[in-house]
C-alpha positions in Angstrom: 0.0 0.0 0.0 1.2 3.5 -0.7 2.9 4.9 2.5 1.2 8.3 2.0 -2.2 6.7 1.9 -1.5 4.7 5.1 -0.5 7.9 6.8 -3.6 9.7 5.7 -5.9 6.9 6.7 -4.1 6.5 10.1 -4.3 10.2 10.7 -8.0 10.6 10.2 -10.9 10.1 12.6 -12.9 8.5 9.8 -10.8 5.4 9.4 -13.8 3.1 9.7 -15.5 4.9 6.9 -12.7 4.2 4.4 -14.0 1.5 2.0 -11.9 -1.6 1.8 -12.0 -1.2 -1.9 -9.9 1.9 -1.6 -7.3 -0.1 0.3 -6.9 -2.5 -2.6 -8.9 -5.3 -1.1 -11.2 -5.9 -4.1 -9.1 -8.7 -5.6 -9.9 -12.2 -6.8 -9.7 -14.9 -4.1 -6.5 -16.9 -3.7 -6.3 -20.7 -4.0 -6.4 -21.1 -0.3 -9.4 -18.8 0.0 -11.2 -20.6 -2.7 -10.7 -24.0 -1.0 -12.2 -22.6 2.2 -15.4 -21.4 0.5 -18.6 -23.5 0.7 -21.0 -23.7 -2.2 -23.7 -21.9 0.0 -21.3 -19.1 0.8 -20.6 -18.6 -2.9 -24.3 -18.5 -3.8 -24.9 -16.1 -1.0 -22.1 -13.8 -2.2 -23.5 -13.8 -5.8 -27.0 -12.9 -4.6 -25.6 -10.2 -2.3 -23.7 -8.9 -5.4 -26.9 -8.9 -7.4 -28.6 -6.8 -4.6 -25.8 -4.3 -4.9 -26.2 -4.3 -8.7 -30.0 -3.7 -8.5 -29.4 -0.8 -6.0 -26.7 0.7 -8.3 -24.0 0.3 -5.6 -21.6 -2.0 -7.5 -18.0 -2.4 -6.3 -15.0 -0.5 -7.7 -13.7 -2.7 -10.5 -10.0 -2.3 -9.5 -9.2 -3.6 -13.0 -5.5 -3.0 -13.1 -4.9 -4.7 -9.8 -7.1 -7.6 -10.7 -5.3 -8.1 -14.0 -2.0 -8.3 -12.2 -3.3 -10.4 -9.4 -4.9 -13.0 -11.7 -2.1 -13.1 -14.3 -0.3 -16.1 -12.6 -3.5 -18.2 -12.0 -7.2 -18.2 -11.6 -9.4 -19.5 -8.7 -13.0 -18.5 -9.7 -15.8 -19.2 -7.2 -18.6 -20.2 -9.7 -19.4 -21.1 -13.2 -22.5 -19.5 -14.8 -24.2 -20.7 -17.9 -26.1 -17.7 -19.4 -28.0 -16.8 -22.5 -26.2 -14.9 -25.3 -28.4 -11.9 -24.7 -26.5 -8.7 -24.6 -28.8 -7.3 -21.9 -27.5 -9.8 -19.4 -23.9 -8.8 -18.5 -23.2 -11.7 -16.2 -20.3 -10.5 -14.2 -22.0 -7.1 -13.6 -25.3 -8.7 -12.7 -23.5 -10.4 -9.7 -21.1 -7.5 -9.0 -18.1 -9.8 -9.8 -14.8 -8.9 -11.5 -11.8 -10.3 -13.3 -11.0 -13.8 -11.9 -14.2 -14.2 -9.9 -16.5 -16.4 -12.2 -16.3 -18.6 -15.2 -19.1 -17.7 -17.8 -20.4 -19.8 -20.6 -22.9 -18.2 -23.0 -25.2 -19.7 -25.6 -28.6 -18.6 -26.9 -31.3 -20.1 -24.7 -28.8 -21.1 -21.9 -28.9 -24.7 -23.0 -26.1 -27.3 -22.3 -24.2 -29.3 -24.8 -21.1 -31.5 -24.6 -18.7 -28.6 -24.8 -20.4 -26.6 -22.1 -20.6 -29.7 -19.8 -16.9 -30.3 -20.3 -16.3 -26.6 -19.5 -18.3 -26.9 -16.3 -16.4 -30.1 -15.3 -13.2 -28.3 -15.8 -14.4 -25.2 -13.9 -15.4 -27.3 -10.9 -13.4 -30.5 -10.7 -10.1 -29.1 -12.0 -10.3 -25.4 -11.2 -12.2 -25.5 -7.9 -15.4 -23.5 -8.6 -18.0 -24.3 -5.9 -21.2 -23.4 -7.8 -22.9 -24.1 -11.1 -25.7 -21.7 -12.1 -27.9 -21.8 -15.1 -29.2 -18.2 -15.6 -32.2 -17.6 -17.8 -33.9 -14.3 -18.4 -37.3 -12.9 -19.2 -38.3 -12.3 -22.8 -35.7 -14.7 -24.1 -35.6 -14.6 -27.9 -34.3 -18.1 -28.3 -37.2 -19.4 -26.2 -39.6 -17.4 -28.3 -38.1 -18.9 -31.5 -38.5 -22.4 -30.0 -42.1 -21.7 -29.2 -42.7 -20.7 -32.8 -40.7 -23.6 -34.2 -38.3 -21.3 -36.1 -35.9 -22.9 -38.5 -32.8 -21.1 -39.7 -29.5 -22.6 -40.5 -27.6 -23.9 -37.4 -30.1 -22.1 -35.1 -32.6 -24.9 -36.0 -30.6 -27.5 -34.0 -30.0 -25.2 -31.1 -33.7 -24.3 -30.7 -34.6 -28.0 -30.8 -32.8 -28.3 -27.4 -35.4 -26.0 -26.0 -38.4 -28.0 -27.4 -38.6 -30.3 -24.3 -39.3 -27.3 -22.2 -41.9 -26.0 -24.6 -43.7 -29.4 -24.6 -43.5 -29.7 -20.8 -45.5 -26.5 -20.2 -49.2 -27.3 -19.8 -52.4 -25.4 -19.3 -52.4 -23.5 -22.6 -54.5 -24.1 -25.7 -52.7 -24.8 -28.9 -53.5 -21.3 -30.3 -51.9 -19.8 -27.1 -48.6 -21.6 -27.4 -46.7 -19.0 -29.4 -44.2 -16.2 -28.7 -47.1 -13.7 -28.7 -48.4 -15.1 -25.5 -46.2 -13.5 -22.7 -47.4 -15.8 -20.0 -46.7 -18.9 -22.0 -43.2 -17.7 -23.0 -42.3 -16.9 -19.4 -43.4 -20.4 -18.3 -41.3 -22.0 -20.9 -38.3 -19.8 -20.0 -38.5 -21.0 -16.4 -39.0 -24.6 -17.5 -36.1 -24.4 -19.8 -33.8 -23.3 -16.9 -35.1 -26.2 -14.8 -34.7 -28.6 -17.8 -31.1 -27.5 -18.3 -30.3 -27.9 -14.6 -31.8 -31.4 -14.7 -29.9 -32.2 -17.9 -26.6 -31.2 -16.4 -27.1 -33.6 -13.5 -28.1 -36.4 -15.9 -25.5 -35.8 -18.6 -22.5 -35.2 -16.3 -21.9 -37.9 -13.7 -18.9 -35.9 -12.5 -21.0 -32.8 -11.6 -23.8 -35.0 -10.2 -21.3 -36.8 -7.9 -19.7 -33.6 -6.8 -23.1 -32.2 -5.9 -24.0 -35.3 -4.0 -20.9 -35.0 -2.0 -21.6 -31.4 -1.2 -18.6 -30.1 -3.1 -20.8 -28.0 -5.4 -24.3 -26.7 -5.8 -26.2 -26.7 -9.1 -28.9 -24.1 -9.2 -31.1 -22.2 -11.6 -32.0 -18.5 -11.7 -34.0 -16.0 -13.7 -32.8 -12.5 -14.5 -35.3 -9.6 -14.8 -34.7 -7.3 -17.7 -37.0 -4.8 -15.9 -35.1 -4.3 -12.7 -31.9 -6.4 -12.9 -32.8 -8.8 -10.1 -32.1 -12.5 -10.1 -34.7 -14.9 -8.7 -33.4 -18.3 -7.7 -35.6 -21.3 -8.7 -36.6 -23.7 -5.9 
């Protein structure tokens, strides 16, 4: 720490009011710190970060210090599978910075072999304690799946969302389109639940880690209206 800064801080009556971030404490966790974290602690930290984000009180990024601190290694706390949507800036949503979280993005936040392998690396090899599938309201990929859109390689991707579309009941055939807001939102939630279930089914490694309490696998929904994340039970 800069000696002049120490002197100024030590010499003021408002020492307790000096944010830790100003003292250079907003850095990625170390390997030892990562090991000590529990999955529940990581989840709680992300949700607390989301609260700060919603309130517009996000942390100082401390970018230069974080780049330097993480240059020799990374020990992220979580891996988050999000939609491609540009309105869902994952790190910002949870008030996280460089070195804090792994992020995988694909339209419709669906899993495939590559993403499952990435999650296995993030947890089993790199020590992350949480796997989160993050969907969001008004998802364009889900709307496309509801309308059975076909377009190049997008066709195959949207087919991965079809099980969620079919699983949502209580709507007449004419109501099962992207024009029906309530139907779309139900499918969005079901799609997150489906992806969480598929992760457990398709990755024995992740399923076993969750069973042992080494990780949590959870789903959440992001609100485009106010930026909040709701965890799914």
